[in-house]
RODO-2510 file (C-alpha; in nm, 4 decimals, decimal comma):
residues 489
     n   res          X          Y          Z
     1     m    14,7422     7,1423     3,0113
     2     s    14,7189     7,0533     3,3781
     3     a    14,9648     6,7797     3,4750
     4     v    14,7092     6,6327     3,7167
     5     l    14,4340     6,6165     3,4528
     6     a    14,6821     6,4735     3,2010
     7     a    14,7714     6,1987     3,4506
     8     i    14,4020     6,1114     3,4922
     9     a    14,3621     6,0895     3,1133
    10     e    14,6723     5,8699     3,0831
    11     f    14,5694     5,6279     3,3589
    12     a    14,2110     5,6180     3,2262
    13     t    14,3593     5,4845     2,9022
    14     c    14,6237     5,2425     3,0293
    15     r    14,4681     5,1362     3,3640
    16     p    14,0957     5,2115     3,3225
    17     d    13,9663     4,9571     3,5756
    18     e    14,2081     5,0212     3,8659
    19     i    14,0638     5,2132     4,1625
    20     a    14,1721     5,5776     4,1682
    21     l    13,9392     5,7464     4,4158
    22     s    13,7244     5,6267     4,7070
    23     d    13,5572     5,7626     5,0171
    24     g    13,4062     5,4648     5,1996
    25     a    13,0726     5,4972     5,0207
    26     s    13,1910     5,4884     4,6594
    27     m    13,4887     5,3673     4,4572
    28     l    13,5870     5,5120     4,1209
    29     s    13,8267     5,3591     3,8702
    30     w    14,0556     5,5761     3,6600
    31     g    13,8067     5,5449     3,3756
    32     d    13,5215     5,6445     3,6080
    33     l    13,7249     5,9367     3,7424
    34     a    13,7932     6,0782     3,3954
    35     r    13,4213     6,0566     3,3105
    36     e    13,3121     6,2076     3,6440
    37     v    13,5504     6,5033     3,6109
    38     a    13,4210     6,5729     3,2579
    39     s    13,0596     6,5439     3,3774
    40     a    13,1244     6,7728     3,6765
    41     q    13,2967     7,0247     3,4491
    42     h    12,9844     7,0505     3,2326
    43     a    12,7494     7,0606     3,5337
    44     l    12,9514     7,3344     3,7042
    45     a    12,9749     7,5340     3,3815
    46     a    12,5960     7,5289     3,3587
    47     a    12,5476     7,6170     3,7262
    48     l    12,7924     7,9074     3,7017
    49     r    12,6664     8,0425     3,3687
    50     e    12,4957     8,3438     3,5297
    51     r    12,7821     8,4163     3,7707
    52     p    13,0660     8,6576     3,6851
    53     e    13,3289     8,4915     3,4679
    54     g    13,6497     8,4196     3,6552
    55     a    13,4970     8,4755     4,0010
    56     p    13,6231     8,2231     4,2579
    57     v    13,4072     7,9280     4,3661
    58     a    13,4198     7,8368     4,7356
    59     l    13,4092     7,4678     4,8290
    60     a    13,2414     7,3933     5,1632
    61     l    13,2189     7,0140     5,1468
    62     d    13,3256     6,7239     5,3649
    63     n    13,6074     6,4956     5,2519
    64     s    13,4608     6,2809     4,9741
    65     t    13,5010     6,1789     4,6123
    66     a    13,2580     6,4633     4,5313
    67     l    13,4887     6,7265     4,6827
    68     a    13,7928     6,5870     4,5018
    69     i    13,6076     6,5800     4,1691
    70     a    13,4691     6,9329     4,2178
    71     d    13,8234     7,0553     4,2808
    72     l    13,9502     6,8838     3,9650
    73     a    13,6543     7,0040     3,7557
    74     l    13,7224     7,3653     3,8541
    75     i    14,0820     7,3176     3,7348
    76     a    13,9426     7,1927     3,4026
    77     l    13,7123     7,4967     3,3839
    78     g    13,9925     7,7391     3,4643
    79     r    13,7909     7,8728     3,7589
    80     p    13,9735     7,9664     4,0817
    81     s    13,8626     7,7577     4,3787
    82     v    13,8621     7,8583     4,7440
    83     t    13,9047     7,5748     4,9912
    84     l    13,7131     7,6381     5,3136
    85     p    13,8434     7,4370     5,6121
    86     p    13,5691     7,3032     5,8424
    87     f    13,7503     7,4345     6,1521
    88     f    13,7006     7,8005     6,0507
    89     t    13,4437     7,9911     6,2531
    90     r    13,1360     8,1284     6,0776
    91     a    13,2980     8,4721     6,0862
    92     q    13,6187     8,3394     5,9274
    93     l    13,4212     8,1557     5,6581
    94     a    13,2226     8,4690     5,5791
    95     h    13,5432     8,6733     5,5706
    96     a    13,7123     8,4303     5,3290
    97     v    13,4173     8,4250     5,0878
    98     a    13,3812     8,8044     5,0888
    99     d    13,7539     8,8776     5,0902
   100     c    13,8244     8,6908     4,7645
   101     g    13,5004     8,7951     4,5930
   102     a    13,3605     8,4420     4,5622
   103     t    13,0142     8,4577     4,4089
   104     t    12,9319     8,0890     4,4573
   105     v    12,9632     7,8459     4,7477
   106     l    12,9316     7,4756     4,6710
   107     l    12,7423     7,3092     4,9588
   108     p    12,5746     6,9738     5,0258
   109     a    12,2018     6,9914     4,9543
   110     t    11,9678     6,9010     5,2409
   111     a    11,6643     6,6754     5,2033
   112     n    11,4432     6,9839     5,1562
   113     d    11,6672     7,1531     4,8984
   114     k    11,6327     7,1279     4,5249
   115     p    11,9910     7,0441     4,4274
   116     t    12,1661     7,2594     4,1683
   117     l    12,3843     6,9763     4,0423
   118     s    12,5057     6,6255     4,1166
   119     i    12,8738     6,5279     4,1390
   120     a    12,9717     6,1633     4,1841
   121     g    12,6186     6,0952     4,3116
   122     a    12,6296     6,3752     4,5714
   123     r    12,3426     6,6280     4,5652
   124     l    12,4948     6,9746     4,5794
   125     l    12,3898     7,3374     4,5882
   126     a    12,5777     7,6060     4,3999
   127     a    12,4579     7,8742     4,6412
   128     p    12,5035     8,2388     4,5386
   129     a    12,7199     8,4556     4,7634
   130     a    12,6597     8,8281     4,7811
   131     s    13,0273     8,9162     4,7487
   132     a    13,1555     9,2289     4,5821
   133     s    13,4016     9,1686     4,3003
   134     r    13,7651     9,1688     4,4140
   135     p    14,0730     9,1836     4,1937
   136     i    14,2756     8,8649     4,2302
   137     h    14,6158     8,7958     4,0835
   138     a    14,6338     8,6739     3,7249
   139     r    14,6782     8,2946     3,6891
   140     t    14,5210     8,2247     4,0294
   141     a    14,3911     7,8674     4,0344
   142     k    14,3358     7,8293     4,4084
   143     i    14,3015     8,0655     4,7028
   144     t    14,3823     7,9173     5,0396
   145     y    14,3292     8,1008     5,3656
   146     t    14,6115     8,0691     5,6150
   147     s    14,5175     7,9546     5,9624
   148     g    14,6771     8,2625     6,1148
   149     s    14,6121     8,3846     6,4654
   150     t    14,3295     8,6294     6,3950
   151     g    13,9673     8,6142     6,2886
   152     k    14,0598     8,7474     5,9457
   153     p    14,2976     8,4994     5,7794
   154     k    14,4874     8,6035     5,4657
   155     g    14,4070     8,4630     5,1237
   156     v    14,7088     8,3153     4,9442
   157     c    14,6780     8,3117     4,5639
   158     l    14,8399     8,0059     4,4043
   159     s    14,8892     7,9195     4,0393
   160     l    14,8161     7,5737     3,9034
   161     e    15,1753     7,5524     3,7817
   162     q    15,3111     7,6149     4,1330
   163     m    15,0866     7,3553     4,2983
   164     e    15,1620     7,0926     4,0362
   165     t    15,5346     7,1666     4,0566
   166     v    15,5229     7,0978     4,4310
   167     a    15,3208     6,7789     4,3814
   168     s    15,5603     6,6604     4,1093
   169     s    15,8595     6,7349     4,3329
   170     v    15,7071     6,5284     4,6151
   171     v    15,6583     6,2364     4,3740
   172     e    16,0182     6,2759     4,2537
   173     s    16,1489     6,2830     4,6125
   174     l    15,9511     5,9799     4,7294
   175     g    15,9502     5,7735     4,4121
   176     r    15,6430     5,6212     4,2484
   177     d    15,7007     5,2877     4,4216
   178     l    15,5530     5,4396     4,7397
   179     a    15,2250     5,5108     4,5603
   180     g    14,9606     5,2831     4,7066
   181     v    14,6558     5,3891     4,9061
   182     h    14,6776     5,7379     5,0548
   183     m    14,4075     5,8239     5,3093
   184     a    14,3121     6,1848     5,3767
   185     v    14,3098     6,2444     5,7523
   186     l    14,3317     6,6231     5,7397
   187     p    14,0384     6,7997     5,5735
   188     l    14,0852     6,8443     5,1977
   189     g    14,0163     7,2107     5,2704
   190     v    14,3684     7,2163     5,4170
   191     l    14,6158     7,2907     5,1373
   192     l    14,8674     7,0299     5,2535
   193     e    14,6162     6,7454     5,2120
   194     n    14,4847     6,8935     4,8882
   195     v    14,8239     6,9246     4,7141
   196     a    15,0458     6,6669     4,8861
   197     g    14,7617     6,4178     4,9301
   198     l    14,5186     6,4354     4,6366
   199     y    14,7414     6,5769     4,3615
   200     v    15,0438     6,3654     4,4595
   201     s    14,8305     6,0482     4,4630
   202     i    14,7010     6,1211     4,1145
   203     l    15,0416     6,2070     3,9662
   204     a    15,1954     5,8942     4,1224
   205     g    14,9127     5,6707     4,0020
   206     g    14,7986     5,5697     4,3502
   207     r    14,4546     5,5462     4,5060
   208     h    14,3271     5,8427     4,7066
   209     h    14,0862     5,7496     4,9860
   210     a    13,8940     6,0404     5,1406
   211     p    13,6476     5,9194     5,4062
   212     g    13,4122     6,1697     5,5659
   213     l    13,5566     6,3347     5,8748
   214     d    13,2836     6,1879     6,0971
   215     s    13,4059     5,8365     6,0141
   216     l    13,7466     5,9350     6,1548
   217     g    13,5914     6,0533     6,4799
   218     y    13,6043     6,4248     6,4035
   219     s    13,2463     6,4584     6,5264
   220     a    13,3822     6,4489     6,8812
   221     g    13,6240     6,7361     6,8166
   222     l    13,8583     6,8747     6,5553
   223     r    14,1043     6,5877     6,5618
   224     p    14,0509     6,2234     6,4594
   225     d    13,9936     5,9428     6,7055
   226     p    14,3183     5,7399     6,6897
   227     a    14,1452     5,4007     6,7291
   228     r    13,9083     5,4753     6,4412
   229     l    14,1995     5,6025     6,2350
   230     a    14,3887     5,2771     6,2979
   231     d    14,0800     5,0730     6,2063
   232     l    14,0418     5,2521     5,8721
   233     v    14,4115     5,2117     5,7924
   234     e    14,3759     4,8358     5,8488
   235     r    14,0474     4,8017     5,6635
   236     h    14,1634     4,9794     5,3472
   237     g    14,5283     4,8737     5,3462
   238     v    14,6367     5,2363     5,3667
   239     t    15,0030     5,2908     5,2791
   240     s    15,0470     5,6638     5,3460
   241     l    14,9095     5,9392     5,5699
   242     i    14,9717     6,3070     5,6390
   243     l    14,9392     6,3893     6,0104
   244     a    14,9803     6,6865     6,2394
   245     p    15,2209     6,6180     6,5304
   246     e    14,9388     6,5831     6,7844
   247     m    14,7709     6,3248     6,5590
   248     l    15,0944     6,1261     6,5372
   249     r    15,1349     6,1414     6,9151
   250     a    14,7781     6,0170     6,9718
   251     l    14,8061     5,7377     6,7140
   252     t    15,1404     5,6242     6,8600
   253     a    14,9965     5,6114     7,2118
   254     c    14,6917     5,4202     7,0858
   255     l    14,9015     5,1563     6,9101
   256     v    15,1285     5,1113     7,2119
   257     a    14,8305     5,0801     7,4495
   258     q    14,6609     4,8228     7,2247
   259     g    14,9797     4,6334     7,1381
   260     r    14,8878     4,6855     6,7773
   261     r    15,0757     4,7408     6,4496
   262     l    14,9738     4,8841     6,1120
   263     p    15,1991     4,6939     5,8708
   264     s    15,0419     4,8334     5,5529
   265     l    15,1752     5,1835     5,6266
   266     r    15,4935     5,2693     5,4365
   267     f    15,5111     5,6488     5,4798
   268     v    15,3631     5,8898     5,7348
   269     a    15,4429     6,2558     5,6683
   270     v    15,4311     6,4794     5,9760
   271     g    15,4420     6,8570     5,9819
   272     g    15,2774     7,1763     6,0991
   273     a    15,4843     7,2407     6,4114
   274     r    15,8325     7,1692     6,5464
   275     i    15,8578     6,7972     6,6195
   276     s    16,0634     6,6397     6,8930
   277     p    16,3069     6,3694     6,7745
   278     q    16,1730     6,1598     7,0634
   279     l    15,8245     6,1670     6,9069
   280     i    15,9610     6,0419     6,5745
   281     a    16,1547     5,7702     6,7603
   282     a    15,8462     5,6681     6,9624
   283     a    15,6325     5,6538     6,6475
   284     r    15,8878     5,4403     6,4662
   285     g    15,9155     5,2183     6,7708
   286     a    15,5392     5,1613     6,7410
   287     g    15,5833     5,0643     6,3767
   288     l    15,4818     5,3976     6,2225
   289     p    15,7197     5,5076     5,9417
   290     a    15,7073     5,8754     6,0433
   291     y    15,9037     6,1393     5,8503
   292     e    15,9116     6,5087     5,9380
   293     g    15,8524     6,7753     5,6752
   294     y    15,8041     7,1506     5,6634
   295     g    15,5997     7,3811     5,4463
   296     l    15,4104     7,7047     5,3966
   297     s    15,0847     7,7934     5,2253
   298     e    15,2806     8,0544     5,0288
   299     c    15,4952     7,7716     4,8858
   300     a    15,1886     7,5589     4,7991
   301     s    15,2365     7,3424     5,1104
   302     v    15,5578     7,1346     5,1103
   303     v    15,9060     7,2923     5,1143
   304     t    16,1255     7,0254     5,2761
   305     l    16,0787     6,6567     5,3456
   306     n    16,2587     6,3628     5,5017
   307     t    16,2215     6,0469     5,2958
   308     p    16,3144     5,6791     5,3367
   309     t    16,6212     5,7421     5,1178
   310     g    16,7168     6,0775     5,2725
   311     d    16,6376     6,1017     5,6422
   312     k    16,7870     6,2826     5,9387
   313     v    16,5809     6,2758     6,2580
   314     g    16,5766     6,6153     6,4279
   315     t    16,5456     6,7960     6,0948
   316     a    16,2581     6,8654     5,8561
   317     g    16,4467     6,7080     5,5666
   318     r    16,5950     6,8514     5,2502
   319     a    16,4336     7,1077     5,0218
   320     l    16,2249     6,9695     4,7370
   321     p    16,4115     6,9566     4,4031
   322     h    16,2628     7,2827     4,2724
   323     q    16,3388     7,4843     4,5888
   324     r    16,6495     7,6207     4,7617
   325     i    16,6749     7,7441     5,1212
   326     t    16,9252     7,9860     5,2703
   327     v    16,9557     8,1400     5,6174
   328     a    16,9544     8,5169     5,6775
   329     s    17,1918     8,6818     5,9236
   330     d    16,9243     8,6787     6,1950
   331     g    16,8555     8,3043     6,1480
   332     e    16,5423     8,3409     5,9356
   333     l    16,4921     8,0797     5,6632
   334     i    16,4597     8,2188     5,3104
   335     v    16,3005     8,0170     5,0275
   336     h    16,4261     8,0641     4,6725
   337     g    16,2206     7,9272     4,3861
   338     d    15,8545     7,9061     4,2964
   339     s    15,6402     8,1172     4,5276
   340     f    15,2817     8,2339     4,5520
   341     l    15,1313     8,5047     4,3313
   342     g    15,0476     8,7349     4,6221
   343     y    14,7811     8,7809     4,8879
   344     v    14,4252     8,8715     4,7955
   345     g    14,4129     9,2499     4,7813
   346     g    14,7917     9,2774     4,8072
   347     p    15,0739     9,3479     4,5616
   348     p    15,2243     9,0709     4,3465
   349     q    15,4828     8,8584     4,5235
   350     q    15,8300     8,9158     4,3821
   351     g    16,1708     8,7752     4,4687
   352     v    16,2635     8,5401     4,7489
   353     l    16,0247     8,4503     5,0304
   354     p    16,1220     8,5204     5,3940
   355     t    15,9461     8,2441     5,5866
   356     g    15,9244     8,4011     5,9317
   357     d    16,0751     8,0782     6,0665
   358     l    16,4093     8,0472     6,2432
   359     g    16,6340     7,7588     6,1483
   360     a    16,9556     7,6266     6,0017
   361     v    17,0730     7,4259     5,7008
   362     d    17,3525     7,1738     5,7550
   363     l    17,6254     7,0726     5,5103
   364     e    17,4119     6,7870     5,3756
   365     g    17,1206     7,0209     5,3044
   366     f    16,8965     6,9090     5,5916
   367     v    16,6891     7,1920     5,7358
   368     e    16,6355     7,2338     6,1091
   369     i    16,3305     7,4337     6,2190
   370     r    16,3846     7,6172     6,5479
   371     g    16,0643     7,8180     6,5786
   372     r    15,8726     8,1203     6,4562
   373     k    16,0656     8,4464     6,4466
   374     s    15,7569     8,6314     6,5713
   375     n    15,7167     8,3875     6,8629
   376     l    16,0678     8,4473     6,9920
   377     i    16,0727     8,4941     7,3700
   378     i    16,3236     8,7440     7,5045
   379     t    16,3631     8,7006     7,8796
   380     d    16,4371     8,9885     8,1154
   381     l    16,8024     8,8756     8,1065
   382     g    16,8089     8,9248     7,7301
   383     r    16,8174     8,5540     7,6450
   384     n    16,6403     8,4538     7,3219
   385     v    16,4286     8,1382     7,3445
   386     a    16,2209     7,9838     7,0671
   387     p    15,9191     7,8428     7,2560
   388     e    15,8831     7,5565     7,0072
   389     w    16,2227     7,4242     7,1196
   390     v    16,1128     7,4037     7,4841
   391     e    15,7684     7,2722     7,3886
   392     s    15,9169     6,9869     7,1868
   393     e    16,1240     6,8779     7,4892
   394     l    15,8163     6,8896     7,7126
   395     q    15,6077     6,6936     7,4627
   396     a    15,8793     6,4309     7,4384
   397     q    15,7817     6,3246     7,7901
   398     p    15,5221     6,0447     7,7877
   399     e    15,3015     6,2183     8,0456
   400     i    15,2676     6,5465     7,8526
   401     g    15,0356     6,5739     7,5540
   402     q    15,0494     6,9399     7,4527
   403     a    15,2547     7,2355     7,5729
   404     a    15,2499     7,6117     7,5243
   405     v    15,5452     7,8058     7,6659
   406     f    15,5403     8,1766     7,7563
   407     g    15,7741     8,4237     7,9258
   408     d    15,8498     8,7219     7,7038
   409     g    16,0017     8,9954     7,9216
   410     a    15,9776     8,7782     8,2321
   411     a    16,2471     8,6352     8,4572
   412     e    16,1298     8,2795     8,3961
   413     l    15,9425     8,0631     8,1518
   414     c    15,6036     7,9149     8,2281
   415     a    15,4019     7,6505     8,0452
   416     v    15,0390     7,5566     7,9982
   417     l    15,0278     7,1767     7,9673
   418     t    14,7856     6,8996     7,8853
   419     t    14,8424     6,5396     7,9897
   420     t    14,8223     6,2302     7,7742
   421     t    14,5575     6,0826     8,0049
   422     p    14,3476     6,2341     8,2850
   423     q    14,5019     5,9822     8,5263
   424     v    14,8454     6,1510     8,5131
   425     s    14,9009     6,3098     8,8568
   426     d    15,0472     6,6519     8,9297
   427     a    15,3515     6,4816     9,0800
   428     e    15,4064     6,2912     8,7551
   429     v    15,3737     6,6141     8,5563
   430     a    15,6302     6,7810     8,7837
   431     r    15,8752     6,4960     8,7234
   432     a    15,8149     6,5154     8,3477
   433     v    15,8856     6,8901     8,3476
   434     a    16,2036     6,8288     8,5477
   435     r    16,3215     6,5713     8,2909
   436     a    16,2568     6,8163     8,0078
   437     n    16,4450     7,0903     8,1948
   438     a    16,7430     6,8573     8,2348
   439     s    16,7879     6,8616     7,8568
   440     l    16,7667     7,2426     7,8370
   441     p    17,0011     7,5245     7,9434
   442     a    16,9073     7,7006     8,2647
   443     y    16,7697     8,0094     8,0889
   444     a    16,5194     7,7878     7,9011
   445     h    16,3904     7,5978     8,2044
   446     v    16,0168     7,5931     8,2704
   447     v    15,9781     7,7191     8,6268
   448     r    15,5975     7,7307     8,6492
   449     w    15,3304     7,5215     8,4854
   450     r    14,9535     7,4831     8,4781
   451     r    14,7365     7,1943     8,3627
   452     s    14,4736     7,2586     8,0982
   453     p    14,2053     7,0605     7,9164
   454     p    14,3276     6,9508     7,5703
   455     f    14,3861     7,2457     7,3400
   456     d    14,1061     7,2614     7,0860
   457     a    14,0694     7,4256     6,7453
   458     a    13,6983     7,4727     6,8218
   459     r    13,8004     7,7153     7,0986
   460     g    14,0452     7,8881     6,8657
   461     e    14,3494     7,7399     7,0449
   462     l    14,4889     7,5373     6,7529
   463     t    14,5053     7,5501     6,3759
   464     a    14,4020     7,2413     6,1772
   465     n    14,7572     7,1165     6,1458
   466     g    14,8300     7,1478     6,5156
   467     r    14,9993     7,4876     6,5411
   468     l    14,9304     7,6741     6,8623
   469     r    14,7277     7,9934     6,8516
   470     r    14,9350     8,1617     7,1199
   471     e    14,7245     8,4750     7,1572
   472     a    14,4143     8,2672     7,2306
   473     l    14,6000     8,0494     7,4819
   474     h    14,7534     8,3539     7,6477
   475     a    14,4097     8,5155     7,6797
   476     a    14,2620     8,1976     7,8294
   477     h    14,5429     8,1641     8,0868
   478     r    14,6384     8,5274     8,1396
   479     d    14,5893     8,5050     8,5177
   480     f    14,8587     8,2365     8,5342
   481     i    15,0974     8,3505     8,2603
   482     d    15,1249     8,7077     8,3846
   483     l    15,2023     8,6108     8,7449
   484     q    15,5344     8,7298     8,8876
   485     a    15,7963     8,4779     8,9887
   486     e    15,7203     8,5125     9,3595
   487     d    15,3707     8,3815     9,2934
   488     a    15,5003     8,0603     9,1398
   489     r    15,3219     7,7414     9,2342
***
């Protein structure tokens, strides 16, 4: 039986009236949650009766109790689910649905629709999808589509056992005493929030709060408004969050500017891109208990994690108890242990998993992430530079918000930069770049830079968890990036 569903049944018996799930509009106790999952299981079974048995069901819903319950009900049904992130383009959404052979997409019903079913009071449509049947790997419980850098992301097939092993390992690493109120800031369509947020909260016996993305300020872009985020943390006594680095940077700046603290927070997990130690220090200085982690969709989200009892700033923490990490001769990190079943349409995954990330493991088991192997810049002098290393030094400067570094095959590195506020002058940016260069060897200095509007997932420049889409940024700034050194500003 599913460990997550077993935990719900246990808490529904021993703590039936304690709040388990909320979204700002509704609150469900453990007893309510058990009943709602059972009701949704029956409703979905009826709605899917005419659809091919075993075909995946795509979930295209906003963060809510309804989305969480639909996810759990599909586990109870033994139906694979496909989480569709809201930041995907229409073409990417269509590709994901067709690629995995989903025959149903669960959507919110409009005022003019006749709803197919109701889950936790939400009127939903189980809309048919004209997808051809696709073979998916046996034991697939969830298919998640990696952010990638192309319009056709890859579908990662995950077993329920793997996801629940990861969630259980996170609970073991953090301890149940940290279980309180976890608020979903990333979309639940992002695997990290789904597994390390929802499933971990349930296994630990905490409350999972999943407000709609509009209430976090996502309506103004594909990142939350930090002031609204802080308000919700205060209002609901939130004790834990999962943030992308850019979200942590924005929330830290907001708290400093307002002279504000969020004392209820006990743990803020940060991951998705290489993180400067200065950012962790600044966040902690603002009262945010920030801890860096590292993960992959192929490993069901989390692989390593710093914790209050095992923390080394500048690293992504130690491997979770069920995993082991080694380093190949070329510096690539290799994960040993539970891995994904395979990609949709691909062969079964067997053996160890090369991550594509460069890094190191110290004598205490802490893992340092140095950058993507495929992103490695080789200058015309033959020097190897991981751009994430340089970017983290740039972003450690208070004037610089985001940074993308380029220079493969060139004599010098250049950077496309955003500033933390529009009021930052070019002279201040130049001084910030000079400070970053002072901490880097000469071959990794940024010689040229250009200002840019904030990088935006809506323009294809970022993934949901803050990773740069370098091809898109290069295309947008090709006229600057491809300049020769003599044309430097």
